[in-house]
Structure formats: structure tokens, C-alpha cells
N, C-alpha and C positions, 0 to 999 in steps of 0.2 A: 756509651758516650759519656765524656766528662766535660764539665763546664765550670767556670769560676762561680763562687757562691752568689756574686752580685747579679749574675745573669738570670733572668726570670724564666719560669717554666714555659711561658708563652713564646719567649724568644728561642728556647731550646726546641720546642715543638715546631716552630716556624723553620728553624734550620733543618730539622729532620725532614719536614715536608719538602723543602727546597732540594735536598740531596737524596730524596727517596729512591730515585732510579739508580743512582750511583751506589747507595747502600745495598739495595737488593742485588745488583750485579756483583758487588764485592762479596756478599754472603754466598752467592751461588758459586763464585770462583773458589772461595775458601772451602766450601763443601766438596767440590770436585777435587781440589788439592788434597784434602784429608782422605777422601775415598781412594785416590791414587796411592797415597802413602800407605794406607792400610792394606791395600791389595798387593803392594810391592814389598812390604816388610818381610824380612826373612823369619820363618818359623824354624827354630833350631830343634828339629825333631825328625825321627825316622819317617821317610816317605814324603817329606816336604820338598817343594821346588826350590831350585837355586839357579839364578841367572849367571852364566859364565860366558863372557864375550858375546852377549846377545842371544845365546841359546838357553833354553830352560831345561835343566837337568834335574834328576830326582836323587835326593840324598838317601843312601841306604847304609844302615849300620851292619857291619860284617866282622864278627869277632875272629874269623879265620884269617883276616888280613892284618898287616901292620902298615901304618901310614894311611894315605888317602890316594885313591886311584880313580881315574875316569875310565869307565867301561861302557862304551856305547852312549846311551842317554842317561847313564847313572853316574853318580859320584859315590863310590863305595869307601866307607870310613871304617878303619880298623878299631872299632870300639864295641864293647859288649852291649846287648840290648838294654840293659839297665843304666847305661850312661846318661848323665843329666845334660841339660841344654847347654850349660857353660862348658862342659868338656867337649861337646860337639862343636860349639862355636869356636873355641880355641883351636881345635884340630883343623877345622875347615878354613878358618881365616888364615892360618899359617900356610895352608896349601894354596889359597887364593893369592896371597902375597907372592908366593913363588911363581904362580902362573902369570901374575902381572909383571914380575921382574923378567921372566923369560920373554913375554910378548913385547915388552918395551925394548928389551935388548935386541930383538929382531927388527923392530920398526924404526928406532932412532937412527941407525946407520943409513936407512933408505932415504929419510928426509935430510939427514946431514949431507949426503952426497948431492942431493938436488940443490941444497943451499950453498954448498961449498964451504961450510963451516960446521964444525962439530963442537958439542959442549965440552968444556974442560972435564966435567964429570956429571953424572946424574945419580939421583937418589930417589927412593920411594918416600912418599909423604903420607901421613895419616890425617891431614887437615880436614876439618869438618866443613869448611866453607870454600875451599879453593881446589880446583882440579889440577892446577899446575902453577909453577912459578919459575922465573928466570932471574938469576942474580947478576949484578954487574961483573962478577968474576968469571962469568961464562958457564956457571953450573946451573943445572935445572933440577927441579923436583916435580915428580908426577905422582898423583894420588893413586894408591894401589886399588882404591874402590872403583876406579875406571874399568877394572876387569869385569865388572857386571855389564858394561855397555857394549853395543856392537863394535866390531873392529874399526869401522870407518869413523865412528865418533872418537875412539881412542886416537886414531890417526890424526884427526883434526886437532885434538888437544896437543899432541906431540908437535905437529906443524906450527901451531900457535906459539908454543914456548920456544921452539927453535928459531922462529922468525924474530923473536926478541934478541937473539944473538946479533942480528943485524940492526934492528931498530928497537931500542929499549923504551918503547912508548906505544901508544895506540893511535898514532896519526895515520894519514893516508898512505905513506910509504910502508908503514908496518902492514896494513891490510893488503896492499899490493903484493908484498912479500908472501903473506899467508896465501893469497890467491895463486901465486906461482907454485907454491909447495902443494897446495890442496885446493884445486879450482872449485870444488863443491862446498867451500867453507861456509857459505851463508845458510845453506840447508842444515849442515851439521851444527852450526852455532844456534840456529833456531830450535833444533831438537834438544840441544843441551840446555837451553834456557827453559824449555818446557818441562824437562824431566830432571833437571839437576837437583832440585830440592827434594826429589822423590827417590834418589838413589837408595838402594837397600842397604841400610847399616844395621848391624846387630843391635 
């Protein structure tokens, strides 16, 4: 806690006492948030888990392969056993971007048809704080890290951004449009608010 120099210790202690319940609650929320982030952070190593479209897969280094391949519940990466974490991260993130691109390319037309409007173009984004954006020119950006989330959450973000093609705001008509495209949007929005700060980023 910070306070101006002219505020006495007694006043500071009084303020802390007055806000004690709020402070304790916020500390508990912060600890839970940090615990979630730690549990969801990607460990770039052989045998570590990797979330892909809501599924937990296991990364396996396999020098007999080239590229990256999903085989059942494994992601097999064509790297030698001595490969370092940066090499693994670069290889797998490139594969994840392609998985994201493929999934988005399949889902955007579904929602565009429901809306009756298609984006002028769409691109992958690497933004750290936004899952998607829609520009006045009708183009949209979708964060490739959405590929870690379950498909219905990705669908919600796509529906949200496409709804902006009709309503470039967050007013009642915008949310009505989102509801037409994705009726379960309130649950998905709540899920995303809970976990959005905990998305696994290398």
C-alpha cells in the first residue's frame, strides 16, 4: 500500500482495518489466479502436456520424424532428444498457428452464413491482451492462442467478431446479433473472462 507522506501511520492503519475484508478477498483471488497461471503454463519439454482445442495432449520428441504430427493423444515433434526448449517452442508454436488457421478457416464460413455477411479478410493475431478484433474495413483478426481453448469458446470469439460486421459497438443490438449467431454466448463469455488471463503462452 502506498500513501502520501503527509498521511499518518494511524490513518493508514485505519484505512487498512476498514478495507481488511476486501484486501483479504483480493489476496485470495490473486493467489488463485497465480496458481492457475502456474498450472497452465506450458513446459517446453519432452513429455509435457499441451492443450489443443480443449484437449490435453502430450509432447513427444521423435527424431525419426520431420515436422509436427498429432498421433492419438500425442503431439510428436521431429526433433532430437537433446533439442532445447526454444527449439521445441518454435516448432510447436508454428504447428499451433497452422492448427488455428485451419480451424478458423472452417468455422468463419459457418457464422458468416448465419449472419449473411462475410469478413473482407481475416488474419491471425499474436496480441497479448485481445482475442479478436474487427476493423471498420470489414476485416477481422483472431488470436492464434485461441487454439488452446475448447472449440465452443473459439466459436464464441468468432461469432463476437463477426457480429461487429453488423454492429461496430457493444450496444444491445450487437449482443442481440451475437445471441443469434451463438445462443450460449453468456456462458462462453463468462468462461473466457475467468480464464482469459490464464491462457498458456510460452
